[in-house]
C-alpha positions as CSV (number, residue, x, y, z in Angstrom):
1,M,-12.9,-30.1,-0.6
2,N,-15.8,-28.3,1.1
3,D,-17.4,-26.1,-1.6
4,Q,-14.3,-25.7,-3.8
5,W,-16.2,-27.6,-6.6
6,L,-18.8,-24.8,-6.5
7,K,-16.2,-22.1,-6.8
8,W,-14.6,-23.9,-9.8
9,A,-18.0,-24.5,-11.5
10,K,-19.1,-20.8,-11.0
11,Q,-15.8,-19.5,-12.4
12,I,-16.2,-21.8,-15.5
13,Q,-19.8,-20.7,-15.9
14,S,-18.9,-17.0,-15.6
15,T,-16.1,-17.3,-18.1
16,A,-18.3,-19.2,-20.6
17,Q,-21.1,-16.7,-20.2
18,A,-18.8,-13.8,-20.9
19,G,-17.3,-15.6,-23.9
20,L,-20.7,-16.3,-25.4
21,T,-21.6,-12.6,-24.9
22,F,-18.6,-11.1,-26.6
23,S,-17.0,-13.7,-28.9
24,K,-17.7,-13.4,-32.6
25,D,-15.7,-16.4,-33.7
26,P,-18.0,-19.5,-34.3
27,F,-15.3,-21.9,-33.1
28,D,-14.8,-19.9,-29.9
29,V,-18.5,-19.8,-29.3
30,E,-18.7,-23.6,-29.6
31,R,-15.9,-23.9,-27.0
32,Y,-17.6,-21.6,-24.6
33,R,-20.8,-23.6,-25.0
34,Q,-18.8,-26.7,-24.1
35,L,-17.5,-24.9,-21.0
36,L,-21.0,-23.9,-20.0
37,E,-22.1,-27.5,-20.3
38,L,-19.1,-28.6,-18.3
39,S,-19.9,-26.2,-15.4
40,A,-23.5,-27.5,-15.4
41,E,-22.3,-31.1,-15.3
42,I,-20.1,-30.3,-12.3
43,M,-22.9,-28.6,-10.4
44,A,-25.4,-31.3,-11.2
45,A,-23.0,-34.1,-10.1
46,Y,-22.0,-32.5,-6.8
47,S,-25.3,-30.9,-5.8
48,H,-27.3,-34.0,-6.7
49,T,-29.6,-31.8,-8.9
50,S,-30.8,-32.8,-12.3
51,M,-28.8,-31.7,-15.3
52,D,-31.9,-30.2,-16.9
53,S,-32.6,-28.0,-13.8
54,I,-29.0,-26.6,-13.9
55,V,-29.0,-26.0,-17.6
56,H,-32.4,-24.2,-17.3
57,L,-30.9,-22.0,-14.5
58,F,-27.9,-21.1,-16.6
59,H,-29.9,-20.4,-19.7
60,N,-31.8,-17.7,-17.8
61,E,-28.5,-15.8,-17.5
62,K,-27.5,-13.5,-20.3
63,G,-24.6,-11.1,-20.8
64,Y,-21.5,-10.6,-18.7
65,Q,-22.2,-12.1,-15.3
66,K,-22.4,-9.7,-12.3
67,P,-23.3,-10.1,-8.7
68,K,-27.0,-10.0,-7.9
69,I,-28.4,-7.7,-5.2
70,D,-30.5,-8.8,-2.3
71,V,-32.1,-6.2,-0.1
72,R,-33.3,-6.8,3.5
73,G,-35.2,-4.5,5.8
74,V,-34.2,-4.4,9.5
75,I,-36.9,-3.1,11.8
76,F,-36.9,-2.7,15.6
77,Q,-39.7,-2.0,18.0
78,E,-39.2,-2.3,21.8
79,N,-35.8,-3.9,21.3
80,K,-37.4,-6.6,19.1
81,M,-36.6,-7.4,15.5
82,L,-39.3,-7.9,12.8
83,L,-39.1,-11.2,10.9
84,V,-41.4,-12.9,8.4
85,K,-42.1,-16.6,8.0
86,E,-41.3,-17.5,4.4
87,K,-43.8,-19.8,2.7
88,A,-41.0,-21.2,0.5
89,D,-39.2,-23.0,3.4
90,D,-41.4,-22.3,6.4
91,Q,-38.5,-20.5,8.1
92,W,-37.9,-16.9,9.3
93,A,-36.1,-14.0,7.6
94,L,-35.8,-10.3,7.5
95,P,-38.3,-9.0,4.9
96,G,-36.7,-8.5,1.5
97,G,-35.7,-10.0,-1.8
98,F,-33.9,-9.4,-5.0
99,A,-33.6,-5.8,-6.1
100,D,-35.7,-4.9,-9.2
101,V,-34.3,-2.9,-12.1
102,G,-35.8,0.6,-12.3
103,S,-36.0,1.1,-8.6
104,S,-33.5,2.6,-6.2
105,L,-32.1,0.6,-3.3
106,T,-34.4,2.3,-0.8
107,E,-37.4,2.0,-3.0
108,N,-36.7,-1.8,-3.4
109,V,-36.5,-2.4,0.4
110,V,-39.6,-0.3,1.2
111,R,-41.6,-2.2,-1.4
112,E,-40.4,-5.6,-0.1
113,I,-41.2,-4.7,3.5
114,E,-44.7,-3.5,2.5
115,E,-45.4,-6.5,0.3
116,E,-44.2,-9.1,2.9
117,T,-45.5,-7.5,6.1
118,G,-48.3,-5.2,5.3
119,Y,-46.6,-2.3,7.2
120,K,-45.8,1.0,5.5
121,A,-42.1,1.5,5.6
122,K,-39.6,4.4,5.5
123,Y,-35.8,4.1,5.0
124,K,-33.7,5.2,8.0
125,S,-30.1,4.1,7.6
126,I,-27.8,1.4,6.1
127,L,-26.4,-1.2,8.5
128,A,-24.4,-3.5,6.4
129,V,-23.3,-4.5,2.9
130,L,-22.3,-8.2,2.9
131,D,-20.9,-10.7,0.4
132,Y,-23.0,-13.8,0.5
133,H,-20.0,-16.1,0.1
134,K,-18.1,-14.6,3.1
135,H,-20.9,-15.8,5.5
136,S,-22.3,-19.1,6.5
137,H,-25.1,-19.2,4.0
138,P,-25.9,-22.5,2.0
139,P,-24.0,-22.8,-1.3
140,Q,-25.6,-20.9,-4.2
141,P,-24.7,-21.1,-8.0
142,F,-24.5,-17.3,-8.3
143,H,-22.8,-14.4,-6.5
144,Y,-24.8,-12.1,-4.3
145,Y,-24.3,-8.8,-2.5
146,K,-26.7,-8.4,0.5
147,F,-27.8,-4.9,1.6
148,F,-29.3,-4.6,5.0
149,L,-31.2,-1.3,5.6
150,E,-32.8,-0.2,8.8
151,C,-36.3,1.2,8.3
152,D,-39.2,2.6,10.4
153,I,-42.7,1.2,10.0
154,S,-46.3,2.3,10.6
155,G,-49.7,0.8,10.2
156,V,-50.9,-2.7,10.8
157,A,-49.2,-6.0,10.0
158,A,-50.8,-8.4,7.4
159,K,-51.8,-11.8,8.6
160,E,-50.5,-13.4,5.4
161,T,-49.1,-12.3,2.1
162,L,-48.2,-14.0,-1.2
163,E,-44.8,-14.9,0.1
164,T,-45.1,-15.0,3.9
165,S,-47.4,-16.8,6.3
166,E,-46.6,-14.8,9.6
167,V,-45.1,-11.5,10.7
168,Q,-43.7,-11.3,14.2
169,F,-41.2,-9.4,16.4
170,F,-38.4,-11.4,18.2
171,E,-36.1,-10.7,21.1
172,R,-32.4,-11.2,20.6
173,D,-32.2,-14.3,22.7
174,H,-35.3,-16.0,21.3
175,L,-34.8,-16.1,17.6
176,P,-36.8,-18.7,15.6
177,K,-35.4,-21.1,13.0
178,L,-33.9,-18.9,10.3
179,S,-34.0,-19.2,6.5
180,E,-30.2,-19.2,6.3
181,S,-30.1,-18.6,2.5
182,R,-31.7,-15.2,3.4
183,N,-30.0,-14.3,6.7
184,T,-27.9,-16.0,9.3
185,K,-28.0,-15.8,13.1
186,S,-24.6,-14.0,13.3
187,Q,-25.9,-11.4,10.9
188,L,-29.1,-10.7,13.0
189,L,-27.0,-10.6,16.2
190,L,-24.8,-8.0,14.5
191,F,-27.8,-5.8,13.7
192,Y,-29.0,-6.0,17.4
193,E,-25.8,-4.2,18.2
194,Y,-27.1,-1.1,16.5
195,L,-29.9,-0.8,19.1
196,N,-27.4,0.4,21.8
197,S,-24.9,1.9,19.4
198,P,-26.9,4.0,16.8
199,D,-23.7,5.8,15.7
200,K,-22.0,2.4,14.9
201,E,-20.5,2.5,11.4
202,P,-22.1,0.3,8.7
203,F,-20.4,-3.1,8.4
204,V,-19.0,-3.7,4.9
205,D,-17.2,-6.9,3.8
C-alpha cells in the first residue's frame, strides 16, 4: 500500500476540518468531528504514534486547510553549497524553515539564513518551487510547498545557533547525511546545476 493510508487519512482530515469550519448544522458538526477522529485513528495506527499526539497535532489546525510553505536558502561559495547541521535530528540541511505570516517570501528566507548561520543574507533568485509529496521526503501529515531561493551572504558564520550546531560548505560529491524531511540529495544535486547554468529556468512541480 506504500503511503496510500496517509493520503486517505489526510483527505479525511482536510474534509473534516473544512466541514467544522463552515458547517452550521449541529448534526453535521458532530459527523465532521467523527471524521476527524477517524483520520487521527488511521494515522496513529499506521504511524505507530500515540492517538493523543495525533489529536493534539490536528487540534492546532483551524479553518480551511491549505498547503504550508517552507523556505530554504541556497548559497554557493567556490562551487560549494552552504548547509547547517540541525539540532533536531543531527543531520544537514539548507538553512530555512516555515514561512511566517506578515513577512514576504524573501524576508522569510533572509531571516532564516541569518538566524541559522550567522551570515547576513541577500536574495538573489528563485531556483525551485517543489511539492513535498512529489519527492522522496519521509511521510508527513500535512501538505507542504517548498521554495528554494538562491542568496548571497556576507559576514562571519556563527559557531552555533538555537536550531543548528554547525555551519559548513560542501562540495557536490561530498555531501553529508541529509535531513530528508527538509531536503533530499536529488534536490541539492539539482541546485548544483545552476552553478554552471545561471540562466537555467526555475524548476517548478
